[in-house]
Each structure stands twice: as C-alpha cells, then as structure tokens.
Rosetta silent file (secondary structure, phi, psi, omega in degrees, C-alpha in Angstrom):
SEQUENCE: MNASQLPDLLAERGILSPAQREEVLTLEAQTGRRPVSILLNRGFLTEDRLTGTLAQVPGLEDAGLDTRSIPPEMARVLPRAVAEHYAIIPVLATWTAVRLAMVDPLDQAAIEAAGAAAQRPIIPLISSFSAVKRALLALYGPQEEA
SCORE:     score description
SCORE:     0.000 S_00000001
   1 L     0.000  147.187 -179.785  -18.298   -7.402   -6.041 S_00000001
   2 L   -69.495  154.327 -176.971  -17.383   -3.849   -5.190 S_00000001
   3 L   -76.239  -18.228 -178.750  -13.892   -3.110   -3.953 S_00000001
   4 E  -112.634  140.833  176.277  -15.184   -1.273   -0.892 S_00000001
   5 L   -89.403    1.131 -173.888  -17.219   -2.676    1.947 S_00000001
   6 H   -59.482  -49.911  179.419  -18.346    0.851    2.842 S_00000001
   7 H   -58.211  -37.635  178.849  -21.855    0.800    1.280 S_00000001
   8 H   -66.461  -44.174  179.002  -22.565   -2.513    3.020 S_00000001
   9 H   -59.749  -46.066 -178.623  -21.304   -1.223    6.375 S_00000001
  10 H   -65.619  -36.390  177.751  -23.419    1.932    6.103 S_00000001
  11 H   -69.575  -42.102  178.428  -26.513   -0.076    5.152 S_00000001
  12 H   -59.904  -34.189 -178.583  -25.958   -2.536    8.018 S_00000001
  13 L   -88.399    2.676  177.000  -25.796    0.382   10.451 S_00000001
  14 L    78.751   11.945  179.911  -28.983    1.935    9.060 S_00000001
  15 L   -81.856  -35.683  174.699  -27.183    4.998    7.683 S_00000001
  16 L  -110.018  142.932  172.040  -28.005    4.094    4.071 S_00000001
  17 L   -78.390  161.808  176.099  -31.316    2.697    2.926 S_00000001
  18 H   -56.095  -37.759  179.492  -31.247   -0.434    0.772 S_00000001
  19 H   -66.525  -40.743  177.896  -32.194    1.736   -2.224 S_00000001
  20 H   -65.048  -41.822  177.514  -29.339    4.166   -1.540 S_00000001
  21 H   -58.239  -47.147  179.542  -26.887    1.268   -1.194 S_00000001
  22 H   -62.953  -38.576  178.682  -28.012   -0.114   -4.553 S_00000001
  23 H   -62.976  -43.438  178.654  -27.735    3.322   -6.147 S_00000001
  24 H   -61.284  -47.152 -178.389  -24.152    3.693   -4.907 S_00000001
  25 H   -65.554  -38.580  178.321  -23.186    0.236   -6.185 S_00000001
  26 H   -65.881  -46.286  179.256  -24.896    0.833   -9.541 S_00000001
  27 H   -64.291  -37.098  176.748  -23.212    4.221  -10.020 S_00000001
  28 H   -60.847  -46.216 -179.013  -19.856    2.736   -9.043 S_00000001
  29 H   -66.670  -38.068 -177.459  -20.254    0.009  -11.680 S_00000001
  30 H   -76.417  -37.686 -171.124  -21.491    2.441  -14.350 S_00000001
  31 H  -108.011  -20.092 -175.706  -19.071    5.308  -13.778 S_00000001
  32 L    79.130    2.916  178.418  -16.032    3.791  -12.071 S_00000001
  33 L   -72.258  151.561  179.195  -16.242    6.465   -9.378 S_00000001
  34 L   -69.750  143.042  179.714  -15.256    5.514   -5.828 S_00000001
  35 H   -54.597  -40.201 -178.049  -18.211    4.766   -3.480 S_00000001
  36 H   -63.551  -36.764  177.427  -17.167    7.460   -1.007 S_00000001
  37 H   -63.634  -42.987  178.744  -17.257   10.081   -3.768 S_00000001
  38 H   -64.263  -45.665 -179.356  -20.759    8.990   -4.748 S_00000001
  39 H   -58.080  -45.919 -178.387  -21.941    8.975   -1.130 S_00000001
  40 H   -72.318  -43.500 -178.387  -20.684   12.498   -0.475 S_00000001
  41 H   -67.066  -34.185  178.529  -21.749   13.974   -3.837 S_00000001
  42 L   -78.887  -10.903 -179.694  -25.248   12.497   -3.565 S_00000001
  43 L    75.396   21.580  179.025  -25.569   13.888   -0.044 S_00000001
  44 L   -69.891  -24.306  174.745  -26.279   10.464    1.445 S_00000001
  45 L  -161.286  163.712  178.918  -24.009   11.387    4.353 S_00000001
  46 L   -94.790  165.728  175.619  -21.634   14.086    5.540 S_00000001
  47 H   -57.625  -43.624 -178.852  -17.880   13.820    6.013 S_00000001
  48 H   -62.422  -41.739  179.144  -18.352   13.935    9.776 S_00000001
  49 H   -65.700  -40.158  179.078  -20.898   11.120    9.707 S_00000001
  50 H   -63.222  -52.224 -178.231  -18.622    9.057    7.470 S_00000001
  51 H   -66.656  -35.160  176.946  -15.509    9.480    9.609 S_00000001
  52 H   -63.877  -40.031  178.361  -17.548    8.985   12.799 S_00000001
  53 H   -67.818  -44.358  179.873  -18.942    5.715   11.487 S_00000001
  54 H   -65.658  -30.986  179.427  -15.534    4.483   10.362 S_00000001
  55 H   -65.557  -18.663  178.805  -14.043    5.408   13.743 S_00000001
  56 L   -86.660   -7.223  179.541  -16.330    2.783   15.286 S_00000001
  57 L   -78.672  123.300 -179.696  -14.845   -0.007   13.153 S_00000001
  58 L   -56.941  136.647  176.925  -12.466   -2.070   15.300 S_00000001
  59 L    91.241  -11.282  178.023   -8.837   -1.758   14.255 S_00000001
  60 L   -99.558  135.884  177.490   -9.186    1.552   12.411 S_00000001
  61 L  -125.313  160.662 -178.811   -7.642    4.682   13.864 S_00000001
  62 E   -75.180  137.681  179.577   -7.736    8.343   12.917 S_00000001
  63 L   -74.834  -21.668 -179.636   -4.843    9.652   10.812 S_00000001
  64 L    64.488   36.606 -176.860   -4.926   13.021   12.567 S_00000001
  65 L   -62.771  -26.054 -179.121   -4.248   14.932    9.345 S_00000001
  66 L   -70.660  -19.913 -178.978   -5.544   18.181   10.828 S_00000001
  67 L  -119.432   -1.893 -175.578   -2.735   18.223   13.396 S_00000001
  68 L  -106.054  138.878  171.839   -0.025   16.222   11.626 S_00000001
  69 L   -99.474  137.398 -177.120    2.515   17.540    9.172 S_00000001
  70 L   -91.339  124.167  178.301    3.391   15.169    6.364 S_00000001
  71 L   -60.814  138.454 -177.650    7.131   14.811    5.695 S_00000001
  72 H   -56.757  -29.056 -178.381    7.985   15.916    2.117 S_00000001
  73 H   -67.989  -11.839  177.410    9.625   12.562    1.364 S_00000001
  74 H   -65.965  -22.445  177.752    6.176   10.927    1.500 S_00000001
  75 H   -64.146  -22.972  177.776    5.615   12.285   -2.023 S_00000001
  76 H   -85.875  -13.297 -177.987    8.146    9.685   -3.225 S_00000001
  77 L   -78.253  -35.178 -174.454    6.300    6.841   -1.493 S_00000001
  78 L  -138.392  126.162  178.234    3.111    7.138   -3.528 S_00000001
  79 L   -61.279  144.822 -179.471    2.601    8.659   -6.992 S_00000001
  80 H   -54.197  -43.533 -177.278    0.305   11.670   -7.069 S_00000001
  81 H   -59.649  -40.764  178.621   -2.068   10.028   -9.560 S_00000001
  82 H   -67.806  -45.860 -179.195   -2.681    7.070   -7.228 S_00000001
  83 H   -59.896  -44.896 -178.693   -3.085    9.333   -4.210 S_00000001
  84 H   -69.949  -43.080 -177.422   -5.591   11.582   -5.969 S_00000001
  85 H   -59.916  -42.290 -175.804   -7.596    8.782   -7.593 S_00000001
  86 H   -98.244    0.261 -176.811   -8.170    6.959   -4.315 S_00000001
  87 L    53.907   60.004 -179.239   -8.192   10.018   -1.977 S_00000001
  88 E  -134.172  156.396  179.873   -5.284    8.651    0.052 S_00000001
  89 E  -148.404  127.334  176.793   -2.118   10.156    1.491 S_00000001
  90 E   -72.522  132.034 -179.302    0.959    8.456    2.956 S_00000001
  91 E  -111.707  -23.431  178.663    1.656    9.803    6.428 S_00000001
  92 E  -158.030  131.331  178.164    4.476    7.525    7.588 S_00000001
  93 E  -127.571  133.501  172.847    6.600    4.967    5.776 S_00000001
  94 L  -120.140 -179.752  177.312    9.001    2.452    7.238 S_00000001
  95 L   -65.094  -23.239 -172.780   10.847   -0.405    5.571 S_00000001
  96 L  -103.419  -18.993 -177.091    8.013   -2.716    6.567 S_00000001
  97 L  -165.989  164.842  174.627    4.779   -0.743    5.964 S_00000001
  98 E  -122.601  125.712  172.982    3.145    2.524    4.973 S_00000001
  99 E   -86.185  125.592 -168.585    0.569    4.195    7.199 S_00000001
 100 E  -126.226  119.143  174.000   -1.975    5.662    4.821 S_00000001
 101 E   -75.141  128.250 -174.677   -4.669    8.244    5.532 S_00000001
 102 E  -135.917  139.612  172.803   -7.752    7.194    3.581 S_00000001
 103 L   -69.001  -37.390  178.321  -11.229    8.576    3.119 S_00000001
 104 L  -124.672   86.735 -178.230  -12.391    4.962    2.694 S_00000001
 105 L   -72.172    1.352  175.448  -10.089    2.640    4.659 S_00000001
 106 L   -97.577   -0.351 -176.483  -12.311   -0.310    3.687 S_00000001
 107 E   -80.016   99.201 -177.016  -11.485    0.132   -0.021 S_00000001
 108 H   -65.691  -33.668  178.050   -9.453   -2.959   -0.888 S_00000001
 109 H   -63.521  -40.951  178.427   -8.681   -1.724   -4.410 S_00000001
 110 H   -66.166  -42.160  179.656   -7.114    1.430   -2.972 S_00000001
 111 H   -63.388  -43.476  179.263   -5.121   -0.571   -0.420 S_00000001
 112 H   -66.326  -43.371  179.552   -3.865   -2.942   -3.117 S_00000001
 113 H   -64.068  -43.109  179.036   -2.970   -0.116   -5.528 S_00000001
 114 H   -65.828  -41.614  178.779   -1.150    1.807   -2.794 S_00000001
 115 H   -62.877  -40.124  178.130    0.676   -1.321   -1.641 S_00000001
 116 H   -66.836  -42.421 -179.589    1.808   -2.079   -5.183 S_00000001
 117 H   -68.134  -40.364 -178.026    2.971    1.504   -5.734 S_00000001
 118 H   -84.703  -14.315 -177.794    4.734    1.735   -2.370 S_00000001
 119 L    57.596   37.578  177.757    6.006   -1.860   -2.580 S_00000001
 120 L  -153.211  158.051  173.672    5.051   -2.392    1.058 S_00000001
 121 L   -62.534  154.727 -178.121    2.012   -3.442    3.049 S_00000001
 122 E  -110.540  137.164  171.200   -0.490   -0.706    3.877 S_00000001
 123 E  -110.420  106.607 -177.018   -1.880    0.193    7.289 S_00000001
 124 E   -75.195  140.123  175.998   -5.115    2.124    6.617 S_00000001
 125 E  -125.766  154.284 -178.152   -6.028    5.118    8.763 S_00000001
 126 E   -87.446  138.737  172.807   -9.255    7.156    8.747 S_00000001
 127 L  -152.312  156.436  175.928   -9.390   10.696    7.421 S_00000001
 128 L   -78.945  158.302  179.289  -11.989   13.097    6.083 S_00000001
 129 H   -61.352  -43.809 -178.082  -12.107   13.910    2.389 S_00000001
 130 H   -66.084  -36.812  178.169  -11.354   17.590    3.017 S_00000001
 131 H   -67.617  -39.719  177.260   -8.332   16.756    5.210 S_00000001
 132 H   -64.978  -42.795  179.231   -6.950   14.409    2.543 S_00000001
 133 H   -60.431  -43.855  178.634   -7.480   17.064   -0.154 S_00000001
 134 H   -63.289  -41.934 -179.595   -5.596   19.662    1.945 S_00000001
 135 H   -67.734  -37.378  176.558   -2.780   17.172    2.609 S_00000001
 136 H   -60.707  -45.200  178.834   -2.560   16.258   -1.096 S_00000001
 137 H   -63.770  -43.085 -179.948   -2.137   19.928   -1.982 S_00000001
 138 H   -66.618  -38.258 -176.703    0.445   20.448    0.760 S_00000001
 139 H   -80.551  -45.743 -173.956    2.436   17.336   -0.174 S_00000001
 140 H  -100.618  -11.936 -178.188    2.280   17.332   -3.976 S_00000001
 141 L    83.717  176.230 -178.537    1.611   21.028   -4.660 S_00000001
 142 L   -65.818  151.616  177.656   -1.062   22.458   -6.949 S_00000001
 143 L   -67.671  131.099  179.286   -2.228   20.425   -9.919 S_00000001
 144 L   -77.056  143.016  177.508   -0.406   21.513  -13.081 S_00000001
 145 L   -75.991  138.280  179.944   -2.463   22.751  -16.003 S_00000001
 146 L   -90.214    0.000    0.000   -2.266   20.546  -19.074 S_00000001
C-alpha cells in the first residue's frame, strides 16, 4: 500500500479520476517519487487545489509559511536531505513534538521519517509546495554543488 492516503482522498472527492489515481500509484511504485510530486508534475491538480482540499480534512491546519519566519535552530531538528526528499519543513519544535509544514500531511512515510530524525512525534501542518521550497532555501541555504 502507498505511504500516502492523498491519491485516495482526491479520488473520493472526485478531484482525480480512477485512471489518474491508478497512474499516480503506478508511477509512485515504479519511480519512488512522492505522490504529490507526481500529481503536480502531471498537472492533475494545482497547488491551490491541493492545499484547499487538504484544508478541509478535519484536524489539519495551515502552517502559514508565507507569513511565518522559521527560527534558524530548526535546521538542527531535521536533516536537509529528509526535508528536501519529503518536501517538509520544521516550523516549531518543543521537547514533546515537532510541528512540521508538509506538502502532503497524509504521507505516513514522511511523518515516520521526520519523527525518527527529530526523535519526537510529528504534528503535520498543511503547506504549498512553493512555500515549502522557499522555506527550505531560507532555512538550509542554497544547495551546494557537488
């Protein structure tokens, strides 16, 4: 089973057709790419439609990355490689949990990887892909050339 419930949620709400859902799941299995990346790259939905749909899921709240500044110490909470791979960014960490801005807050693999890296439970928050990318650059700096 896929690590994210996102394709199923979008299909249940009539945003994805059954064929599109299957295409996303097949590409995820074949390529290892995250479902949200496939959805956006294939043009199956826009960032606004994605975040708007996720905002309707009970218990999920917006991370507010466009108006929030991320404290520099958040870079020590989560390794850059994990943050970039899953399109996630820590926005607040306490001794008991990390609030995490996520493009796909239904992605259990991302939540588990972040929790293991941060050594704390994760509280997922909704964010757009572009806002997470801007926050990643602001928090971790530009990607170094190899």
